C-alpha positions as CSV (number, residue, x, y, z in Angstrom):
1,X,76.1,87.5,171.7
2,X,78.8,87.2,174.3
3,X,81.4,87.0,171.5
4,X,80.3,90.3,170.0
5,X,80.2,92.0,173.5
6,X,83.8,90.8,174.2
7,X,84.9,91.9,170.7
8,X,83.4,95.3,171.3
9,X,84.9,95.7,174.7
10,X,88.4,94.6,173.4
11,X,88.2,97.1,170.5
12,X,87.2,99.9,172.8
13,X,90.0,99.1,175.2
14,X,92.7,99.2,172.6
15,X,91.4,102.2,170.6
16,X,92.9,104.6,173.1
17,X,96.3,102.9,173.0
18,X,99.0,104.8,171.1
19,X,101.0,103.1,168.3
20,X,104.1,101.3,169.4
21,X,107.4,102.9,168.6
22,X,109.6,101.4,165.9
23,X,112.4,100.8,168.4
24,X,110.0,98.7,170.6
25,X,108.9,96.7,167.5
26,X,112.5,96.0,166.6
27,X,113.4,95.0,170.1
28,X,110.5,92.6,170.3
29,X,111.6,91.2,166.9
30,X,115.1,90.7,168.3
31,X,113.7,88.7,171.3
32,X,111.5,86.7,169.0
33,X,114.4,85.9,166.6
34,X,116.2,84.3,169.5
35,X,113.2,82.1,170.2
36,X,112.8,81.3,166.5
37,X,116.5,80.4,166.3
38,X,116.1,78.0,169.2
39,X,113.1,76.4,167.5
40,X,115.0,76.0,164.2
41,X,118.0,74.5,166.1
42,X,115.7,71.8,167.5
43,X,114.0,71.2,164.2
44,X,117.3,70.9,162.3
45,X,118.7,68.6,164.9
46,X,115.6,66.3,164.5
47,X,115.9,66.5,160.7
48,X,119.6,65.5,160.8
49,X,118.7,62.6,163.1
50,X,116.2,61.4,160.6
51,X,118.8,61.9,157.8
52,X,121.1,59.3,159.5
53,X,123.3,62.0,160.9
54,X,124.1,63.5,157.5
55,X,123.8,67.2,156.6
56,X,120.7,68.2,154.7
57,X,121.9,69.4,151.3
58,X,118.7,70.8,149.9
59,X,118.6,74.6,150.3
60,X,114.9,74.5,149.4
61,X,114.0,72.3,152.3
62,X,115.9,74.5,154.8
63,X,114.3,77.8,153.4
64,X,110.9,76.2,153.5
65,X,111.5,75.0,157.1
66,X,112.5,78.5,158.1
67,X,109.5,80.1,156.5
68,X,107.1,77.6,158.0
69,X,108.6,78.0,161.5
70,X,108.4,81.8,161.3
71,X,104.9,81.7,159.9
72,X,103.7,79.2,162.5
73,X,105.4,81.1,165.4
74,X,104.0,84.5,164.7
75,X,100.6,83.3,163.5
76,X,100.0,81.1,166.6
77,X,101.0,83.8,169.1
78,X,99.1,86.5,167.3
79,X,96.0,84.5,167.0
80,X,96.0,83.2,170.5
81,X,97.0,86.2,172.6
82,X,97.9,89.1,170.2
83,X,101.4,89.0,171.6
84,X,104.6,87.0,171.0
85,X,106.9,86.6,174.0
86,X,109.1,89.5,172.7
87,X,106.0,91.7,172.3
88,X,104.9,90.8,175.9
89,X,108.3,91.9,177.3
90,X,108.2,95.2,175.4
91,X,104.5,95.8,176.3
92,X,103.3,96.0,172.7
93,X,100.4,94.1,171.1
94,X,99.0,93.5,167.6
95,X,95.3,94.2,167.1
96,X,93.1,93.8,164.0
97,X,91.3,96.8,162.7
98,X,88.2,94.6,162.8
99,X,88.7,94.2,166.6
100,X,90.6,91.7,168.8
101,X,93.5,89.5,167.8
102,X,94.2,88.9,164.1
103,X,92.8,85.7,162.6
104,X,94.9,83.1,161.0
105,X,94.5,84.4,157.5
106,X,95.2,88.0,158.6
107,X,98.4,86.7,160.4
108,X,99.5,84.9,157.3
109,X,98.9,88.0,155.1
110,X,100.8,90.2,157.6
111,X,103.8,87.9,157.5
112,X,103.9,87.8,153.7
113,X,103.6,91.6,153.6
114,X,106.3,92.0,156.3
115,X,108.7,89.9,154.1
116,X,107.8,92.2,151.2
117,X,108.5,95.2,153.5
118,X,112.0,93.8,154.3
119,X,112.6,92.8,150.6
120,X,112.2,96.5,149.6
121,X,115.3,97.4,151.6
122,X,113.2,97.7,154.8
123,X,111.3,100.7,153.5
124,X,108.0,99.2,154.7
125,X,109.4,99.3,158.3
126,X,111.0,102.7,158.0
127,X,107.7,104.0,156.7
128,X,106.7,103.9,160.4
129,X,108.9,106.9,161.1
130,X,106.6,109.1,159.0
131,X,103.2,107.4,159.5
132,X,101.6,105.6,162.5
133,X,101.8,102.3,160.7
134,X,104.1,100.1,158.6
135,X,103.3,98.8,155.1
136,X,102.3,95.4,156.5
137,X,100.1,97.0,159.1
138,X,98.2,98.9,156.4
139,X,97.9,96.0,154.0
140,X,96.8,93.5,156.6
141,X,94.5,95.9,158.5
142,X,96.4,95.4,161.8
143,X,98.3,97.7,164.0
144,X,100.9,97.4,166.7
145,X,100.0,99.3,169.9
146,X,101.7,100.3,173.1
147,X,99.9,98.7,176.0
148,X,102.2,99.8,178.8
149,X,99.6,102.2,180.1
150,X,97.0,99.4,180.6
151,X,96.7,97.3,183.7
152,X,98.6,94.0,183.5
153,X,95.5,91.9,183.3
154,X,94.2,93.8,180.3
155,X,97.4,93.7,178.2
């Protein structure tokens, strides 16, 4: 019962928040890309150490590693707090249309659709200029909101 009450209160709290601007979303992505780059640097250093100091020659392994790091990074932060570190700095948050933070499957879907949005020459992101959502927001039933008007403890 407490779970449903918290979910209802969270949904009501965020319903009044406006959509986050595309500039804030890009700024948060830039911050997050620096963190992801640092994570990849450490992972590749460890992989090279296990490869006896030799370069890793398989492109497939590198691309898979990048994909898994990005998937894990965003999914973990979104599922736990609804915000990555970049999103926290820019006072934006992801919420599920079902209420609360996105679940693991919704986070995975959102990342897959975000990659598709980028692959279409970024049209999925630029769509945000004309509608209050991006393609991956619509397909994953999530939205990015501006929480700068909320008190700090409710962000």
